PAZAPA-4460 file (N, C-alpha, C; in steps of 0.05 Angstrom, whole numbers, plus 32768, in hexadecimal, padded with zeros to 4 digits):
% residues 149
    n_x    n_y    n_z   ca_x   ca_y   ca_z    c_x    c_y    c_z   seq   type   mol
   94FF   842D   8C79   9508   8446   8C85   9524   844C   8C7B     1      X     A
   952A   8465   8C7A   9545   846C   8C71   9559   8467   8C87     2      X     A
   956C   8456   8C82   9580   8451   8C96   959C   8455   8C89     3      X     A
   95A0   846C   8C7E   95B9   8472   8C72   95CD   847A   8C88     4      X     A
   95E0   8469   8C8C   95F5   846F   8CA0   960F   8469   8C93     5      X     A
   9622   8478   8C9B   963D   8475   8C91   9650   8476   8CA8     6      X     A
   9661   8463   8CAA   9675   8463   8CC0   9690   846C   8CB5     7      X     A
   969C   847F   8CC2   96B5   848A   8CB9   96C9   8486   8CCF     8      X     A
   96E1   847D   8CC7   96F6   847A   8CDA   9707   8494   8CD9     9      X     A
   9709   84A0   8CF0   9717   84BA   8CF1   972D   84B8   8D06    10      X     A
   9744   84C4   8D00   9759   84C7   8D14   9752   84DD   8D27    11      X     A
   9756   84D9   8D40   9750   84EE   8D53   976B   84F8   8D5F    12      X     A
   976B   8511   8D66   9783   851D   8D72   9780   851F   8D91    13      X     A
   976C   8511   8D9B   9768   8512   8DB8   9780   8504   8DC6    14      X     A
   978A   850F   8DDD   97A1   8503   8DEA   979C   84E7   8DF4    15      X     A
   9784   84E0   8DFC   977F   84C6   8E07   977C   84B1   8DF1    16      X     A
   9778   84B9   8DD8   9775   84A6   8DC2   978A   84AB   8DAD    17      X     A
   97A1   84B5   8DB5   97B6   84BC   8DA2   97BE   84A4   8D92    18      X     A
   97BD   84A6   8D78   97C4   8490   8D66   97AE   847C   8D61    19      X     A
   979A   847B   8D73   9784   8469   8D6F   9770   8475   8D5B    20      X     A
   975F   8464   8D50   974A   846E   8D3E   972F   846C   8D4D    21      X     A
   9720   8481   8D4A   9705   8482   8D56   96F1   847F   8D40    22      X     A
   96DD   846F   8D45   96C8   846B   8D31   96B1   847F   8D36    23      X     A
   96AB   848E   8D22   9696   84A2   8D24   9680   849A   8D10    24      X     A
   9668   8499   8D19   9651   8491   8D08   9642   84AB   8D01    25      X     A
   963D   84AF   8CE7   962E   84C6   8CDE   9614   84BD   8CD3    26      X     A
   95FF   84CB   8CD9   95E4   84C5   8CCF   95D9   84DD   8CC1    27      X     A
   95C9   84D8   8CAD   95BC   84EE   8C9E   95A5   84F9   8CAE    28      X     A
   959A   84EA   8CC1   9583   84F3   8CD1   958C   8502   8CE9    29      X     A
   959F   84F7   8CF8   95A7   8503   8D12   95BE   8516   8D0D    30      X     A
   95BC   852D   8D19   95D1   8541   8D17   95E7   853C   8D2A    31      X     A
   95FF   8546   8D24   9617   8541   8D35   9614   8550   8D4F    32      X     A
   9620   8545   8D63   9621   8553   8D7D   9637   8568   8D7C    33      X     A
   9638   8578   8D91   964B   858E   8D91   9668   8584   8D90    34      X     A
   966E   856E   8D9D   9689   8564   8D9E   9691   8553   8D86    35      X     A
   967E   854C   8D76   9684   853B   8D5F   9692   854B   8D49    36      X     A
   96A1   853D   8D38   96AE   854C   8D22   969A   8554   8D0D    37      X     A
   96A2   8567   8CFC   9691   8571   8CE7   968B   855B   8CD3    38      X     A
   9672   8559   8CCA   966A   8546   8CB6   9678   854B   8C9C    39      X     A
   9683   8536   8C8F   9690   853A   8C75   967D   8546   8C60    40      X     A
   9688   8555   8C4D   9677   8563   8C3A   9664   8550   8C2A    41      X     A
   966E   8539   8C20   965B   8528   8C10   9643   851F   8C21    42      X     A
   9647   8519   8C3B   9631   8512   8C4C   9620   852A   8C52    43      X     A
   962C   8541   8C55   961C   8559   8C5A   960A   855F   8C42    44      X     A
   9615   855C   8C2A   9604   8560   8C12   95ED   854C   8C10    45      X     A
   95F2   8534   8C18   95DC   8520   8C19   95C7   8527   8C2E    46      X     A
   95D1   8531   8C45   95BE   8539   8C5A   95AD   8551   8C51    47      X     A
   95BA   8564   8C43   95AC   857B   8C39   9597   8573   8C24    48      X     A
   959F   8560   8C12   958C   8556   8BFE   9575   8548   8C0B    49      X     A
   957A   8538   8C1F   9565   852A   8C2D   9551   853E   8C3A    50      X     A
   955C   8553   8C47   954B   8567   8C53   953B   8576   8C3E    51      X     A
   9547   857C   8C28   9538   858A   8C12   9523   8577   8C07    52      X     A
   9529   855E   8C04   9514   854B   8BFB   94FD   8549   8C0E    53      X     A
   9503   8548   8C28   94ED   8547   8C3C   94DD   8560   8C3B    54      X     A
   94EB   8577   8C39   94DD   8591   8C38   94CB   8594   8C20    55      X     A
   94D5   858D   8C09   94C5   858F   8BF1   94AF   857A   8BF0    56      X     A
   94B4   8563   8BFD   949E   854F   8BFF   9487   855A   8C11    57      X     A
   948F   8567   8C27   947A   8573   8C38   946B   8589   8C29    58      X     A
   947A   8598   8C19   946E   85AD   8C08   945A   85A1   8BF5    59      X     A
   9461   858B   8BE8   944F   857E   8BD5   9436   8574   8BE3    60      X     A
   9439   8568   8BFB   9422   855E   8C0A   940F   8575   8C12    61      X     A
   941B   858C   8C1B   940B   85A3   8C23   93FD   85AF   8C0A    62      X     A
   940A   85AF   8BF4   93FE   85BA   8BDB   93E7   85A8   8BD2    63      X     A
   93EB   858D   8BD3   93D6   857B   8BCB   93BE   857D   8BDD    64      X     A
   93C3   8580   8BF8   93AD   8583   8C0B   939C   859B   8C04    65      X     A
   93AA   85B1   8BFD   939B   85C9   8BF6   938C   85C6   8BDC    66      X     A
   9398   85B9   8BC8   938A   85B4   8BAF   9371   85A3   8BB4    67      X     A
   9374   858E   8BC4   935D   857D   8BCA   9347   858C   8BD9    68      X     A
   934F   859D   8BEB   933B   85AC   8BFA   932C   85C0   8BE8    69      X     A
   933A   85CD   8BD7   932C   85E0   8BC4   931B   85D0   8BB1    70      X     A
   9324   85BA   8BA8   9314   85A9   8B95   92FA   85A0   8BA2    71      X     A
   92FC   8597   8BBB   92E4   858D   8BC9   92D1   85A2   8BD3    72      X     A
   92DC   85B8   8BDD   92CB   85CD   8BE9   92C0   85E1   8BD5    73      X     A
   92D0   85E9   8BC2   92C8   85FD   8BAF   92C3   85F2   8B93    74      X     A
   92C7   85D9   8B8F   92C3   85CB   8B75   92D2   85D9   8B5E    75      X     A
   92EC   85E2   8B65   92FD   85EE   8B51   930A   85D8   8B40    76      X     A
   9313   85DF   8B28   9322   85CC   8B18   933D   85C7   8B26    77      X     A
   934A   85B2   8B1E   9364   85AB   8B2A   9378   85C2   8B27    78      X     A
   9378   85CE   8B10   938B   85E4   8B0A   9385   85FC   8B1C    79      X     A
   936B   8603   8B1E   9364   861A   8B2F   9369   8613   8B4D    80      X     A
   9365   85FA   8B54   936B   85F2   8B70   9389   85F4   8B75    81      X     A
   9399   85EC   8B61   93B6   85EF   8B64   93BF   860C   8B68    82      X     A
   93B4   861E   8B57   93BB   863A   8B59   93B4   8645   8B74    83      X     A
   939C   8640   8B7E   9393   864A   8B98   93A4   863F   8BAE    84      X     A
   93A9   8625   8BAE   93B9   8618   8BC3   93D6   8623   8BC2    85      X     A
   93E1   8625   8BAB   93FD   862F   8BA8   93FF   864C   8BB1    86      X     A
   93EB   865D   8BAB   93EC   8678   8BB3   93E9   867C   8BD1    87      X     A
   93D8   866C   8BDD   93D6   866E   8BFA   93EE   8662   8C08    88      X     A
   93F8   864C   8BFE   9410   8640   8C0A   9428   8653   8C07    89      X     A
   9429   8662   8BF1   943F   8675   8BEE   943B   868F   8BFC    90      X     A
   9424   8693   8C09   941F   86AB   8C18   9412   86C2   8C09    91      X     A
   9408   86BD   8BF0   93FD   86D2   8BE0   93DF   86D5   8BE3    92      X     A
   93D1   86C1   8BEB   93B4   86C2   8BEE   93A6   86B4   8BD7    93      X     A
   938C   86AF   8BDA   937D   86A0   8BC5   9379   86B1   8BAC    94      X     A
   9375   86A3   8B96   9370   86B0   8B7C   9352   86B1   8B77    95      X     A
   9345   869A   8B7A   9328   8698   8B75   9319   86A2   8B8E    96      X     A
   9301   86AD   8B88   92EF   86B5   8B9E   92E1   869D   8BA9    97      X     A
   92E1   869B   8BC3   92D4   8684   8BD0   92B6   8689   8BD1    98      X     A
   92A6   8676   8BC6   9289   8679   8BC4   927A   866A   8BDA    99      X     A
   9285   8654   8BE4   9277   8645   8BF8   9282   864A   8C14   100      X     A
   9272   8645   8C28   927B   8647   8C43   9291   8633   8C49   101      X     A
   928E   861B   8C3F   92A3   8607   8C43   92BD   860F   8C36   102      X     A
   92BC   861B   8C1F   92D4   8625   8C11   92E2   863B   8C21   103      X     A
   92D2   864D   8C2C   92DD   8663   8C3C   92EA   8659   8C56   104      X     A
   92DD   8646   8C62   92E8   8639   8C7A   9302   862A   8C74   105      X     A
   9301   861B   8C5E   931A   860D   8C56   9330   8620   8C50   106      X     A
   932A   8636   8C41   933F   8649   8C39   934C   8655   8C52   107      X     A
   933C   865C   8C66   9347   8667   8C7F   9359   8653   8C8E   108      X     A
   934F   863B   8C91   935F   8626   8C9E   9378   861F   8C8F   109      X     A
   9376   861E   8C75   938D   8617   8C64   93A2   862E   8C65   110      X     A
   9399   8647   8C67   93AB   865D   8C69   93BB   865C   8C84   111      X     A
   93AD   8655   8C99   93BB   8652   8CB3   93CF   863B   8CB2   112      X     A
   93C6   8625   8CA7   93D7   860E   8CA4   93F0   8614   8C93   113      X     A
   93EB   8623   8C7E   9401   8629   8C6B   9417   863A   8C78   114      X     A
   940F   864C   8C89   9424   865C   8C97   9436   864B   8CA8   115      X     A
   942A   8639   8CB7   943A   8626   8CC7   944A   8613   8CB6   116      X     A
   943E   8609   8CA1   944B   85F6   8C8F   9464   8604   8C82   117      X     A
   9461   861D   8C7A   9477   862B   8C6D   948F   862D   8C80   118      X     A
   9489   8635   8C99   949F   8638   8CAD   94AC   861D   8CB2   119      X     A
   949C   8608   8CB5   94A7   85ED   8CBA   94B8   85E3   8CA2   120      X     A
   94AE   85E7   8C8A   94BD   85DD   8C72   94D7   85EC   8C6F   121      X     A
   94D7   8606   8C73   94F0   8615   8C72   9504   860C   8C87   122      X     A
   94FA   8606   8C9F   950B   85FC   8CB4   9517   85E1   8CAE   123      X     A
   9507   85CF   8CA2   9511   85B5   8C9A   9527   85B7   8C85   124      X     A
   9523   85C9   8C71   9536   85CC   8C5B   9550   85D9   8C65   125      X     A
   954E   85ED   8C77   9565   85FC   8C7F   9574   85EF   8C97   126      X     A
   9568   85DC   8CA4   9574   85D0   8CBD   9590   85C6   8CB9   127      X     A
   9597   85B7   8CA4   95B3   85AE   8CA2   95C7   85C5   8C9F   128      X     A
   95BF   85DA   8C91   95D1   85F1   8C8D   95D6   8601   8CA6   129      X     A
   95C0   8606   8CB5   95C2   8615   8CCE   95D2   8604   8CE2   130      X     A
   95CD   85EA   8CE3   95DB   85D9   8CF6   95F9   85D8   8CEF   131      X     A
   9600   85D7   8CD6   961D   85D7   8CCE   962B   85F1   8CD7   132      X     A
   961D   8607   8CD3   9629   8621   8CDB   962D   8621   8CFA   133      X     A
   9619   861A   8D09   961C   8619   8D26   9631   8605   8D2F   134      X     A
   9632   85EE   8D22   9646   85DA   8D29   9662   85E4   8D24   135      X     A
   9666   85F3   8D0E   9680   85FE   8D08   9688   8612   8D1E   136      X     A
   9675   8623   8D27   967B   8636   8D3C   9683   8628   8D56   137      X     A
   9675   8612   8D5D   967B   8603   8D75   9696   85F6   8D73   138      X     A
   969D   85EC   8D5C   96B8   85E0   8D59   96CD   85F5   8D5C   139      X     A
   96C8   860D   8D51   96DC   8623   8D55   96DE   862B   8D72   140      X     A
   96C7   862C   8D80   96C8   8632   8D9D   96D7   861D   8DAD   141      X     A
   96D3   8604   8DA6   96E1   85EE   8DB4   96FF   85F0   8DAF   142      X     A
   9707   85F7   8D96   9724   85F9   8D90   9731   8610   8D9F   143      X     A
   9723   8627   8DA1   972E   863E   8DAF   972F   8638   8DCD   144      X     A
   971C   8629   8DD8   971D   8623   8DF4   9734   8610   8DFB   145      X     A
   973A   85FE   8DE8   9751   85EB   8DED   976B   85FA   8DEC   146      X     A
   976D   860E   8DDA   9786   861D   8DD8   978B   862E   8DF1   147      X     A
   9776   8639   8DFD   9778   8649   8E15   977E   8637   8E2E   148      X     A
   9773   861F   8E2E   9774   860E   8E46   978C   85FE   8E48   149      X     A
***
């Protein structure tokens, strides 16, 4: 299992820990909490690359499942199976006409699956970026609250 963890020693400006060092543990899997400091850029880039790798891996698995389904149900060549699976996964629709009932049933189920898979894969790839934007807003809110208080 991936257990990439990096421990960073950071100086905190908190009044109760003035001058002391607080140890903050960053993980590529778990996202920071609202009160945690912003993840350093090199670790953020690694987290984004990991999410992209997972997303594209899921895309490859979904594409292969579609290819296999078209190959088994419609007896298409691997290349034609790839084209049909890629077109449905991309939201364009099938290229070849489905001749068998099994092929038609598979195409319908695969189209439904592809819609959900697309939304999930986009979410996995974009999650680190959206989280970083929200985290930056929360840090700004916390700083403005401390200035007022």
